[in-house]
C-alpha positions as CSV (number, residue, x, y, z in Angstrom):
1,N,-18.3,-6.6,-39.2
2,T,-19.5,-10.1,-38.6
3,T,-23.2,-9.2,-39.2
4,A,-22.2,-9.0,-42.8
5,D,-20.4,-12.4,-42.6
6,P,-22.2,-14.9,-44.9
7,M,-20.4,-17.7,-43.2
8,N,-21.1,-16.7,-39.6
9,S,-24.4,-17.9,-38.2
10,D,-23.7,-17.5,-34.5
11,P,-26.5,-15.1,-33.2
12,A,-24.4,-14.1,-30.1
13,R,-21.6,-12.9,-32.4
14,H,-24.1,-10.9,-34.5
15,R,-25.3,-9.2,-31.3
16,A,-21.7,-8.4,-30.3
17,W,-21.0,-6.6,-33.6
18,P,-23.9,-4.3,-34.6
19,A,-24.4,-3.8,-38.3
20,E,-23.0,-0.7,-39.9
21,P,-25.2,1.6,-42.0
22,G,-25.8,0.0,-45.4
23,A,-24.4,-3.4,-44.4
24,S,-27.9,-4.9,-44.7
25,E,-28.3,-3.8,-48.4
26,G,-27.0,-5.4,-51.6
27,V,-25.1,-8.6,-51.8
28,L,-23.8,-8.6,-48.2
29,G,-27.3,-8.0,-46.9
30,F,-28.7,-10.9,-49.0
31,A,-25.9,-13.2,-47.8
32,R,-26.5,-12.3,-44.2
33,R,-30.2,-13.1,-44.5
34,N,-29.6,-16.4,-46.4
35,R,-26.5,-17.8,-44.8
36,H,-27.3,-21.5,-45.2
37,G,-28.3,-21.1,-48.9
38,V,-25.3,-19.0,-49.7
39,A,-23.0,-21.6,-48.1
40,L,-24.6,-24.4,-50.1
41,L,-24.2,-22.3,-53.3
42,I,-20.5,-21.7,-52.6
43,Y,-19.7,-25.4,-51.7
44,G,-21.7,-26.6,-54.8
45,G,-19.8,-24.2,-57.0
46,V,-16.4,-25.4,-55.6
47,A,-17.4,-29.1,-56.1
48,T,-18.4,-28.4,-59.8
49,F,-15.2,-26.5,-60.5
50,T,-12.9,-29.0,-58.9
51,L,-14.5,-31.9,-60.9
52,L,-14.0,-30.1,-64.1
53,V,-10.4,-29.2,-63.2
54,A,-9.7,-32.8,-62.2
55,Y,-10.9,-34.0,-65.7
56,G,-8.8,-31.4,-67.4
57,L,-5.7,-32.3,-65.5
58,R,-6.2,-36.0,-66.0
59,F,-6.6,-35.7,-69.8
60,D,-4.4,-32.6,-70.4
61,L,-7.6,-30.6,-71.3
62,A,-8.4,-33.2,-74.1
63,V,-11.3,-35.0,-72.4
64,P,-12.5,-38.0,-74.5
65,V,-16.0,-37.7,-76.0
66,D,-17.4,-40.6,-73.8
67,Y,-16.4,-38.7,-70.6
68,Q,-17.7,-35.4,-72.0
69,E,-21.2,-37.0,-72.5
70,A,-21.2,-38.4,-69.0
71,L,-19.8,-35.2,-67.4
72,G,-23.2,-33.7,-66.8
73,L,-24.4,-36.8,-64.8
74,H,-21.1,-36.9,-62.9
75,V,-21.4,-33.3,-61.9
76,S,-25.0,-33.6,-60.9
77,V,-24.4,-36.7,-58.7
78,L,-21.2,-35.4,-57.1
79,L,-22.9,-32.0,-56.4
80,G,-25.8,-33.8,-54.6
81,L,-23.4,-36.0,-52.6
82,R,-21.2,-33.0,-51.6
83,L,-24.1,-30.8,-50.5
84,L,-25.6,-33.7,-48.5
85,A,-22.3,-34.3,-46.8
86,V,-21.5,-30.7,-45.8
87,T,-25.1,-30.3,-44.5
88,L,-25.0,-33.4,-42.4
89,L,-21.7,-32.4,-40.9
90,G,-22.8,-28.9,-40.2
91,L,-20.2,-27.2,-42.5
92,T,-22.9,-24.7,-43.8
93,R,-23.1,-23.4,-40.2
94,V,-19.4,-22.9,-39.7
95,P,-18.4,-19.2,-39.1
96,W,-15.5,-18.9,-41.5
97,R,-13.5,-16.5,-39.4
98,Y,-13.5,-19.0,-36.5
99,V,-12.6,-22.2,-38.3
100,G,-10.3,-24.6,-36.4
101,P,-8.9,-28.1,-36.5
102,D,-12.3,-29.6,-35.8
103,D,-13.8,-27.9,-38.8
104,M,-10.9,-29.0,-41.0
105,A,-11.4,-32.6,-39.8
106,R,-15.2,-32.4,-40.7
107,L,-14.3,-30.9,-44.1
108,T,-12.0,-33.8,-44.8
109,V,-14.6,-36.4,-43.7
110,A,-17.2,-34.7,-45.9
111,G,-14.9,-34.7,-48.9
112,L,-13.7,-38.2,-48.7
113,A,-17.1,-39.8,-47.7
114,S,-18.9,-38.2,-50.6
115,S,-16.0,-39.2,-53.0
116,V,-16.2,-42.8,-51.8
117,V,-19.9,-43.0,-52.5
118,F,-19.4,-41.3,-55.8
119,T,-16.8,-43.8,-56.8
120,A,-19.0,-46.7,-55.7
121,L,-21.9,-45.5,-57.9
122,F,-19.9,-45.0,-61.1
123,R,-17.5,-47.9,-60.8
124,G,-19.8,-50.5,-59.3
125,V,-23.0,-50.0,-61.3
126,G,-22.6,-51.1,-64.9
127,A,-25.4,-49.0,-66.3
128,L,-23.7,-45.8,-65.3
129,P,-20.7,-44.4,-67.1
130,N,-17.5,-45.0,-65.0
131,V,-15.2,-42.3,-63.8
132,P,-11.4,-42.6,-63.6
133,Y,-10.0,-43.2,-60.1
134,S,-7.4,-40.6,-60.7
135,V,-10.1,-38.0,-61.4
136,V,-11.9,-38.9,-58.1
137,L,-8.7,-38.6,-56.1
138,M,-7.6,-35.3,-57.6
139,E,-11.1,-33.9,-57.3
140,A,-11.4,-34.8,-53.6
141,A,-8.0,-33.3,-52.8
142,L,-8.8,-30.1,-54.8
143,F,-12.2,-29.7,-53.1
144,I,-10.7,-30.0,-49.5
145,L,-7.8,-27.7,-50.3
146,M,-9.9,-25.1,-52.1
147,V,-12.5,-24.9,-49.3
148,A,-9.8,-24.7,-46.6
149,G,-8.1,-22.0,-48.6
150,M,-11.3,-20.0,-49.0
151,W,-11.8,-20.2,-45.2
152,L,-8.3,-18.9,-44.5
153,L,-8.5,-16.2,-47.1
154,Y,-11.8,-15.0,-45.8
155,R,-10.5,-14.8,-42.2
156,H,-7.4,-12.9,-43.4
157,F,-9.4,-10.3,-45.4
158,H,-11.9,-10.0,-42.6
159,E,-9.0,-9.0,-40.3
160,L,-7.8,-6.5,-42.9
161,S,-11.2,-5.0,-43.1
162,R,-11.2,-4.5,-39.3
163,I,-7.8,-2.7,-39.7
164,R,-9.2,-0.4,-42.4
165,K,-12.2,0.5,-40.1
166,T,-9.8,1.3,-37.2
167,P,-9.4,5.1,-36.7
168,V,-6.3,6.5,-38.3
169,V,-4.8,7.4,-35.0
170,E,-5.1,3.9,-33.7
171,R,-3.8,2.5,-37.0
172,R,-0.6,4.6,-36.6
173,R,0.0,3.1,-33.2
174,P,2.4,0.1,-33.5
175,P,1.1,-3.2,-32.1
176,R,2.6,-4.4,-28.8
177,K,5.3,-7.0,-29.3
178,I,4.6,-10.1,-27.1
179,A,6.2,-13.4,-26.4
180,V,4.3,-16.4,-25.0
181,V,5.7,-18.7,-22.4
182,G,4.2,-22.2,-22.9
183,A,3.6,-23.8,-26.3
184,G,0.9,-26.2,-25.1
185,E,-2.8,-26.0,-25.6
186,N,-3.2,-22.9,-23.5
187,G,-0.4,-21.1,-25.2
188,N,-1.7,-21.9,-28.7
189,A,-5.2,-20.8,-27.6
190,L,-3.8,-17.5,-26.5
191,V,-1.9,-17.0,-29.7
192,R,-5.0,-17.8,-31.8
193,Q,-6.8,-15.0,-30.0
194,L,-3.9,-12.6,-30.3
195,L,-3.5,-13.3,-34.1
196,R,-7.0,-12.1,-34.5
197,M,-6.0,-8.7,-33.1
198,P,-3.0,-7.8,-35.4
199,R,-3.4,-4.1,-34.6
200,E,-3.1,-4.7,-30.8
201,Y,-0.5,-7.4,-30.7
202,Q,2.3,-8.9,-32.7
203,V,3.3,-12.3,-31.4
204,M,7.1,-12.7,-31.7
205,G,7.6,-16.2,-30.5
206,F,7.1,-19.0,-27.9
207,L,9.3,-20.1,-25.1
208,D,8.8,-23.8,-24.0
209,D,10.9,-26.2,-22.0
210,N,10.3,-29.1,-24.4
211,P,13.6,-29.2,-26.3
212,E,11.9,-31.0,-29.3
213,L,9.9,-27.9,-30.0
214,K,12.9,-25.6,-30.4
215,G,13.0,-24.2,-33.9
216,A,9.5,-25.4,-34.8
217,R,6.7,-23.0,-35.9
218,L,3.3,-23.2,-34.3
219,Q,0.6,-21.3,-36.2
220,G,3.4,-19.6,-38.0
221,I,5.0,-18.5,-34.7
222,P,8.6,-19.7,-34.0
223,V,9.5,-21.5,-30.8
224,L,12.6,-19.5,-29.8
225,G,13.9,-21.7,-27.1
226,T,13.5,-22.8,-23.5
227,V,12.6,-20.6,-20.6
228,D,16.2,-20.7,-19.3
229,E,17.3,-19.2,-22.6
230,A,15.0,-16.2,-22.3
231,A,17.8,-13.8,-21.4
232,Q,19.6,-14.6,-24.7
233,V,16.7,-14.9,-27.2
234,L,14.2,-12.2,-26.0
235,P,16.2,-8.9,-25.8
236,P,16.8,-8.6,-29.6
237,L,13.0,-8.8,-30.1
238,E,12.4,-5.5,-28.2
239,L,9.3,-6.9,-26.6
240,N,6.6,-4.8,-24.8
241,E,5.5,-7.7,-22.6
242,V,5.7,-11.4,-21.9
243,A,2.6,-13.6,-21.3
244,I,2.8,-16.8,-19.2
245,A,0.2,-19.2,-20.7
246,I,0.4,-21.8,-18.0
247,P,-2.7,-21.2,-15.8
248,S,-1.9,-24.3,-13.7
249,A,1.6,-23.2,-12.8
250,Q,2.4,-23.4,-9.1
251,P,4.2,-20.5,-7.3
252,V,7.6,-22.3,-7.4
253,Q,7.3,-22.6,-11.2
254,L,6.2,-19.0,-11.7
255,R,9.1,-17.8,-9.6
256,R,11.5,-19.8,-11.8
257,I,10.0,-18.3,-15.0
258,V,10.0,-14.7,-13.6
259,T,13.6,-15.1,-12.6
260,A,14.5,-16.4,-16.1
261,L,12.7,-13.5,-17.7
262,E,14.7,-11.0,-15.6
263,G,17.1,-10.2,-18.4
264,S,14.4,-9.4,-20.9
265,R,13.4,-6.3,-18.9
266,V,9.7,-6.4,-19.9
267,P,6.6,-6.6,-17.7
268,V,5.1,-10.1,-17.2
269,K,1.4,-11.0,-17.6
270,V,-0.5,-14.2,-17.2
271,M,-3.3,-15.9,-19.0
272,P,-6.5,-16.4,-17.0
273,G,-7.3,-19.9,-15.8
274,V,-9.8,-22.2,-17.4
275,A,-12.3,-21.5,-14.6
276,Q,-12.1,-17.7,-15.2
277,A,-12.6,-18.1,-19.0
278,L,-15.5,-20.5,-18.6
279,S,-17.2,-18.3,-16.1
280,G,-17.0,-15.3,-18.4
281,E,-14.8,-13.3,-16.0
282,R,-12.0,-13.3,-18.6
283,T,-11.4,-14.6,-22.1
284,P,-8.0,-16.1,-23.1
285,D,-6.9,-12.8,-24.7
286,Q,-7.6,-10.8,-21.6
287,L,-4.2,-11.0,-20.0
288,R,-3.8,-9.8,-16.4
289,Q,-0.8,-8.5,-14.6
290,L,1.2,-11.2,-12.7
291,R,0.7,-10.3,-9.0
292,I,3.1,-10.8,-6.2
293,E,0.7,-13.2,-4.5
294,D,1.0,-15.5,-7.5
295,L,4.7,-15.9,-6.5
296,L,4.2,-16.6,-2.8
297,G,5.6,-19.9,-1.6
298,R,2.3,-21.1,-0.2
299,E,-1.1,-21.9,-1.6
300,P,-3.9,-19.6,-0.5
301,V,-6.0,-21.1,2.2
302,T,-9.7,-21.4,1.4
303,L,-12.0,-22.3,4.2
304,A,-15.4,-23.6,3.5
305,L,-18.0,-21.6,5.3
306,P,-21.4,-23.2,4.7
307,E,-22.4,-22.7,8.3
308,L,-21.6,-19.0,8.2
309,A,-24.8,-18.1,6.3
310,M,-26.8,-20.0,8.9
311,D,-25.0,-18.2,11.7
312,L,-25.5,-14.7,10.3
313,D,-28.9,-15.1,8.6
314,G,-31.3,-12.6,10.1
315,T,-28.7,-11.2,12.6
316,T,-27.4,-7.7,13.3
317,V,-23.6,-7.6,12.8
318,L,-21.3,-4.8,13.9
319,V,-17.9,-4.4,12.3
320,T,-15.5,-1.9,13.9
321,G,-12.7,-0.5,11.9
322,A,-14.9,-1.1,8.8
323,A,-13.1,1.5,6.7
324,G,-9.8,-0.4,7.0
325,S,-8.4,-3.3,4.9
326,I,-9.5,-6.1,7.1
327,G,-12.7,-4.4,8.4
328,S,-14.0,-3.6,4.9
329,E,-13.4,-7.2,3.7
330,L,-15.2,-8.4,6.9
331,A,-18.1,-6.2,5.9
332,R,-18.1,-7.6,2.4
333,Q,-18.1,-11.2,3.4
334,V,-20.6,-10.7,6.2
335,A,-23.0,-8.8,3.8
336,A,-22.8,-11.8,1.4
337,N,-24.2,-14.1,4.0
338,H,-27.6,-12.4,4.4
339,P,-27.6,-10.6,7.8
340,A,-30.7,-8.6,8.6
341,R,-28.6,-5.5,9.5
342,L,-25.0,-4.5,9.1
343,V,-23.5,-1.7,11.2
344,L,-20.2,-0.2,9.9
345,L,-18.2,1.8,12.5
346,D,-15.0,3.8,11.9
347,Q,-13.5,7.2,12.5
348,A,-12.2,7.5,8.9
349,E,-15.0,9.3,7.1
350,S,-13.9,9.0,3.4
351,P,-13.0,5.3,3.2
352,L,-16.1,4.5,5.3
353,Y,-18.2,6.4,2.7
354,W,-16.8,4.3,-0.1
355,I,-17.3,0.9,1.5
356,D,-20.8,2.0,2.5
357,L,-21.5,3.0,-1.2
358,E,-20.1,-0.3,-2.5
359,L,-22.2,-2.5,-0.2
360,R,-25.4,-0.5,-0.8
361,Q,-25.0,-1.0,-4.6
362,Q,-24.1,-4.6,-4.3
363,Y,-26.8,-5.5,-1.6
364,P,-29.7,-3.1,-2.1
365,G,-32.0,-5.1,0.2
366,L,-29.6,-5.1,3.1
367,R,-30.1,-2.6,5.9
368,I,-26.8,-0.8,6.5
369,D,-26.1,1.7,9.3
370,T,-22.9,3.7,8.8
371,V,-21.5,5.2,12.0
372,V,-18.7,7.7,12.2
373,A,-17.6,7.5,15.8
374,D,-14.7,6.9,18.2
375,I,-14.7,3.5,20.1
376,L,-13.4,5.4,23.1
377,D,-16.5,7.6,23.2
378,T,-18.4,5.7,25.9
379,E,-21.6,7.7,25.6
380,R,-21.7,7.1,21.8
381,M,-20.9,3.4,22.2
382,D,-23.7,3.0,24.8
383,Q,-26.1,4.6,22.5
384,L,-25.0,2.6,19.5
385,F,-25.2,-0.8,21.3
386,A,-28.6,0.1,22.8
387,S,-30.1,1.1,19.5
388,T,-28.6,-1.8,17.4
389,T,-28.2,-4.6,20.0
390,P,-25.7,-6.5,17.6
391,D,-25.8,-10.2,17.6
392,R,-22.2,-10.5,16.2
393,V,-19.3,-8.1,16.8
394,Y,-16.1,-8.2,14.7
395,H,-13.6,-5.8,16.2
396,A,-11.0,-4.8,13.6
397,A,-10.5,-1.2,14.9
398,A,-6.9,-0.8,16.0
399,Y,-3.6,1.2,15.6
400,K,-1.3,-1.2,13.7
401,H,1.8,0.6,12.5
402,V,4.8,-0.4,14.7
403,P,7.0,2.7,14.2
404,L,4.2,5.1,14.8
405,M,3.0,3.4,18.0
406,E,6.6,3.3,19.3
407,E,6.4,7.1,19.2
408,N,2.8,7.3,20.4
409,P,2.4,4.6,23.2
410,R,-0.3,6.6,25.0
411,E,-2.6,6.4,21.9
412,A,-1.7,2.8,21.3
413,L,-2.7,1.9,24.9
414,R,-6.0,3.8,24.7
415,N,-7.1,2.7,21.3
416,N,-5.9,-0.9,21.2
417,V,-6.4,-1.9,24.9
418,L,-9.1,0.4,26.3
419,G,-10.9,0.5,23.0
420,T,-11.1,-3.2,22.8
421,W,-12.2,-3.5,26.4
422,E,-15.0,-0.9,25.9
423,V,-16.4,-2.6,22.7
424,A,-16.0,-6.1,24.1
425,T,-17.6,-5.2,27.4
426,R,-20.6,-3.8,25.7
427,A,-20.9,-6.8,23.4
428,G,-21.2,-8.9,26.5
429,A,-23.5,-6.5,28.4
430,F,-25.9,-6.1,25.5
431,G,-26.1,-9.8,24.9
432,A,-24.1,-10.3,21.7
433,G,-23.8,-13.9,20.8
434,R,-20.2,-13.6,19.5
435,F,-17.3,-11.2,19.8
436,V,-14.2,-11.7,17.6
437,L,-11.0,-9.7,18.0
438,V,-8.7,-9.3,15.0
439,S,-5.2,-9.7,16.4
440,T,-1.7,-9.9,15.0
441,D,1.4,-12.1,15.1
442,K,3.2,-9.2,16.8
443,A,1.3,-10.1,19.9
444,A,3.4,-13.2,20.3
445,D,6.3,-12.3,22.7
446,P,5.8,-8.7,21.8
447,A,8.9,-6.5,21.3
448,S,6.9,-3.4,20.3
449,V,4.3,-1.1,21.8
450,M,1.8,-2.1,19.1
451,G,2.5,-5.8,19.8
452,A,2.2,-5.4,23.6
453,T,-1.1,-3.5,23.3
454,K,-2.5,-6.2,21.0
455,R,-1.4,-8.9,23.4
456,A,-3.2,-7.0,26.2
457,A,-6.3,-6.8,24.0
458,E,-6.2,-10.6,23.5
459,E,-5.9,-11.0,27.3
460,A,-8.8,-8.6,27.8
461,V,-11.0,-10.7,25.5
462,Q,-10.1,-13.9,27.4
463,E,-10.8,-12.2,30.8
464,L,-14.2,-11.0,29.6
465,Q,-15.3,-14.6,28.7
466,A,-15.6,-15.3,32.5
467,H,-17.7,-12.1,33.0
468,Y,-20.1,-12.7,30.2
469,P,-20.4,-16.5,29.7
470,D,-23.4,-16.1,27.3
471,T,-21.2,-14.4,24.7
472,H,-18.6,-16.4,22.7
473,F,-15.4,-14.4,22.8
474,T,-12.5,-15.3,20.5
475,A,-9.3,-13.6,19.4
476,V,-7.8,-14.4,16.0
477,R,-4.1,-14.1,15.4
478,F,-2.4,-14.0,12.0
479,G,0.5,-12.4,10.1
480,N,0.7,-9.6,7.6
481,V,-1.8,-9.3,4.7
482,L,-0.9,-8.4,1.1
483,G,-2.9,-5.5,-0.3
484,S,-3.7,-3.8,3.0
485,N,-3.3,-0.1,3.5
486,G,-0.1,-0.7,5.5
487,S,1.3,-3.5,3.4
488,V,4.9,-3.4,2.3
489,V,3.9,-4.2,-1.3
490,P,2.3,-0.8,-2.3
491,L,5.4,1.0,-0.8
492,F,7.8,-1.2,-2.8
493,Q,5.7,-0.7,-6.0
494,K,5.9,3.1,-5.6
495,Q,9.7,2.9,-5.1
496,V,10.0,0.8,-8.2
497,E,7.9,3.3,-10.2
498,A,10.2,6.1,-8.9
499,G,13.3,4.2,-10.1
500,G,14.4,3.1,-6.7
501,P,16.0,2.6,-4.3
502,I,13.9,0.0,-2.4
503,T,14.4,0.5,1.3
504,I,14.5,-2.7,3.4
505,T,15.2,-3.0,7.1
506,H,17.5,-6.0,7.0
507,P,18.5,-8.6,4.3
508,E,17.4,-11.5,6.5
509,V,14.1,-10.1,7.8
510,T,11.1,-12.4,7.3
511,R,7.4,-12.1,7.7
512,Y,4.3,-14.3,7.3
513,F,1.9,-13.2,4.5
514,M,-1.6,-14.0,3.5
515,M,-4.3,-12.5,1.3
516,I,-6.9,-10.3,2.9
517,P,-9.8,-12.6,1.9
518,E,-8.0,-15.5,3.5
519,A,-7.5,-13.6,6.8
520,V,-11.2,-12.6,6.9
521,Q,-12.2,-16.2,6.2
522,L,-10.1,-17.2,9.2
523,V,-11.7,-14.5,11.4
524,L,-15.2,-15.7,10.4
525,Q,-14.4,-19.4,10.8
526,A,-12.6,-19.0,14.1
527,G,-15.6,-17.2,15.5
528,L,-17.7,-20.2,14.8
529,L,-15.5,-22.8,16.4
530,P,-17.0,-24.0,19.7
531,E,-13.5,-24.9,21.0
532,A,-12.3,-21.4,20.3
533,R,-14.5,-20.0,23.1
534,G,-12.4,-17.7,25.3
535,R,-9.3,-18.7,23.4
536,I,-6.9,-17.3,20.8
537,A,-7.2,-18.9,17.3
538,M,-4.2,-19.0,15.0
539,L,-3.9,-19.9,11.3
540,D,-1.2,-22.2,10.0
541,M,0.3,-19.7,7.6
542,G,3.0,-22.0,6.1
543,E,6.6,-20.7,5.8
544,P,7.6,-17.1,6.4
545,V,8.7,-15.1,3.4
546,K,12.0,-13.1,3.2
547,I,11.2,-9.5,2.5
548,V,14.2,-9.1,0.2
549,D,12.8,-12.0,-1.9
550,L,9.5,-10.2,-2.0
551,A,11.2,-7.1,-3.2
552,R,13.2,-8.9,-5.9
553,N,10.0,-10.5,-7.3
554,L,8.2,-7.2,-7.4
555,V,11.1,-5.7,-9.4
556,R,11.1,-8.6,-11.8
557,L,7.4,-8.3,-12.3
558,A,8.0,-4.8,-13.6
559,G,10.4,-6.2,-16.1
560,L,13.5,-4.9,-14.3
561,R,16.6,-6.4,-12.7
562,P,16.8,-6.3,-9.0
563,E,19.9,-4.6,-7.6
564,L,20.9,-3.6,-11.1
565,D,18.1,-1.5,-12.5
566,I,16.6,-1.0,-9.0
567,Q,19.0,-0.6,-6.1
568,F,18.2,-2.0,-2.6
569,T,19.1,0.0,0.5
570,Y,19.3,-1.7,3.9
571,V,18.4,0.8,6.7
572,G,18.4,-1.5,9.8
573,L,15.7,-2.7,12.1
574,R,13.9,0.1,13.9
575,P,12.7,0.1,17.5
576,G,10.1,-2.5,18.2
577,E,10.8,-4.5,15.1
578,K,11.9,-8.2,15.1
579,L,14.1,-9.9,12.6
580,H,11.6,-12.8,12.4
581,E,8.0,-12.7,13.5
582,T,6.4,-15.7,15.1
583,L,2.7,-16.7,15.6
584,Q,3.3,-18.6,18.8
585,G,4.9,-17.2,21.9
586,M,7.5,-19.0,23.9
587,A,5.2,-19.6,26.8
588,E,2.3,-20.6,24.5
589,S,1.4,-24.1,23.4
590,V,-0.7,-25.2,20.5
591,A,-3.8,-27.3,20.4
592,P,-5.6,-28.6,17.3
593,T,-9.1,-27.8,16.3
594,S,-11.7,-29.4,14.0
595,L,-10.0,-27.5,11.1
596,S,-6.5,-28.5,10.1
597,S,-5.6,-25.0,9.2
598,V,-6.7,-23.4,12.5
599,Q,-5.1,-24.0,15.9
600,L,-5.6,-22.8,19.4
601,L,-3.0,-21.1,21.5
602,T,-2.8,-21.7,25.3
603,N,-0.7,-19.7,27.7
604,G,1.6,-21.9,29.7
605,A,0.8,-19.9,32.8
606,A,-2.9,-20.3,32.3
607,P,-3.8,-23.9,31.1
608,Q,-7.2,-23.1,29.8
609,G,-6.3,-19.8,28.2
610,E,-7.7,-17.7,31.1
611,A,-6.3,-14.4,32.1
612,R,-3.1,-14.7,34.2
613,K,-4.6,-12.8,37.1
614,P,-8.4,-12.4,37.6
615,G,-9.4,-8.8,37.1
616,R,-5.9,-7.8,35.8
617,M,-7.2,-6.3,32.5
618,A,-10.3,-4.8,34.2
619,A,-7.9,-2.9,36.5
620,L,-5.8,-1.8,33.6
621,A,-8.9,-0.6,31.7
622,E,-10.0,1.4,34.8
623,R,-6.5,3.0,35.0
624,L,-6.7,3.9,31.3
625,R,-10.1,5.5,31.8
626,R,-8.7,7.8,34.4
627,G,-6.3,9.0,31.8
628,V,-2.7,8.5,30.7
629,P,-1.1,12.0,31.0
630,D,2.0,11.4,29.0
631,A,4.2,9.0,27.1
632,R,6.3,8.1,30.1
633,S,3.2,7.0,32.0
634,A,2.1,4.9,29.0
635,Q,5.5,3.2,29.0
636,S,5.1,2.4,32.7
637,L,1.8,0.8,32.1
638,L,3.2,-1.2,29.2
639,A,6.1,-2.4,31.5
640,A,3.5,-3.4,34.0
641,L,2.0,-5.8,31.5
642,G,5.0,-8.0,31.9
643,T,5.2,-8.9,28.3
644,A,8.3,-10.7,27.2
645,D,11.2,-8.9,25.4
646,L,9.5,-5.5,25.5
647,Q,12.1,-2.9,26.2
648,V,10.3,0.1,27.8
649,A,12.7,1.3,30.4
650,G,12.6,5.0,29.3
651,M,11.5,7.4,26.7
652,P,13.8,9.5,24.5
653,A,13.6,13.2,25.1
654,T,12.5,13.7,21.5
655,P,10.7,11.3,19.2
656,A,12.9,8.8,17.4
657,T,13.8,9.7,13.8
658,R,12.2,7.5,11.3
659,S,12.1,7.3,7.5
660,P,8.7,7.5,6.0
661,D,9.8,5.2,3.2
662,V,10.8,2.2,5.2
663,P,8.2,-0.6,5.4
664,R,7.3,-2.3,8.6
């Protein structure tokens, strides 16, 4: 209990550990109320004791009479010098259980400086009795060592007292054995924190690529070897986890470390970065799980959006599909930029309820309208737009699962094409300043029903730009997002937890990946670009990621060995799936924008990104309004879109068999 710590004067720490009943009474209570005076008393007692011991050692306990007569004066002067030195250097304010190298340095300076002055007085002033140099040297060394020893013993017994106060059930629980990768400053800072929690953690050793450190002991903890030797040195330790204490490590370095740790078969955690620790989000001992996005071969894209607050300030913003992964993040980032009103629209009642509750708690002053409705309900959409007259519309509502849409083309056409047309048309008719469509890389040379309908939705947005020139229409195309409801990552994690196997379509299949906040930043930024008016914006997403590599890394993060502890099963590409997704179609060209990470796509058949045939999408929308009676009719309409590579010649008599465990 640090409130009873006579050497701890940090008020914040006293607040963090409330006093126990009776702790404010007796000796401990007096020490807590008079910390500075108690510290001076202790340091003064040590200085007196060490001087007497130094004289005794120098003269084998037979101190000459001349020195005995001068001893009182020597003690008094040294005592005054020592107390002045420790006060000036702040050692009376040092919390003993938190002493470190800086405190040890100040203690050494205080001891040597006061000894030098002491020697000058009693060897340079003839009227004063001299003191042997050997006594001065021994006394200074004894004083420094004794005070340092007291500090260490105090910290040790303090930790033992914490263990005694721990409930018996917790005391019986063995500490988690942990090894730390990185023996630099961050690694040592982490170990210092963990050593203060002996009941929670037992630090077994360091791994570090500096060969000179191998075999050394840092803070009493051995350096076991290099990272590449992990498979040999870690298994005998029977670890519970491994912590990577290299906050600045790049993805390629993290992947190497995780691969090297594969043989240890323990989960991997990471130490928070300096920014997180300084901001108070985490302290060095608060390790977090290493996430798959930490291992991606690309750095997350962060787009500065200072102009977004100006654009959204005081406006009414409508987000469709607000209960989904992208839509809910759109709602969060829009809400953070001070709109006057936020309208959340979705058919999914429960997830819509939760995002509504989250935003109301976080932004109590924001007016939020939560609407459970179908975008194909024209009467409801007319009523909604008339009552809210949104200034900005972000359209994220769509059917996105490739296998499901292959079996349900009618619903894909209605929701993705007609739904987009209905919402975008009303955005223009009711005077919205901006309409932004959330699209997908599967719209590039689509080979699936879902991709074809999203490409048609892009074309619909482009066509409507000519009909409603006062509204800024933009479509935003990007790849897969990690952490979404339909992401491959949650599926793989469930399969790992179940002991495998992990099901993968093809060993060479690749996909583009980005984080949901990144994708939403792109959507918001692209909607602001003047040059993106009536165009399709695309993010430079770096290099695609092999799905099998993604799966291997997920297995390693769980402390297991891919294709040994967890088997992989390859099930083959399903209808509508490509081996490699692309962001740019074969007939599309790319033009730069004012942002290096955002580009514009132009259809080769329409130089300015206009619809290929005026009124083409309007006619399709009208056809869809009259109804699509069956799947075969839907396939005919998809074939009429003329999208490249889409095989829609006929429908099977029964729906294609699909495995619910196979990721898209």
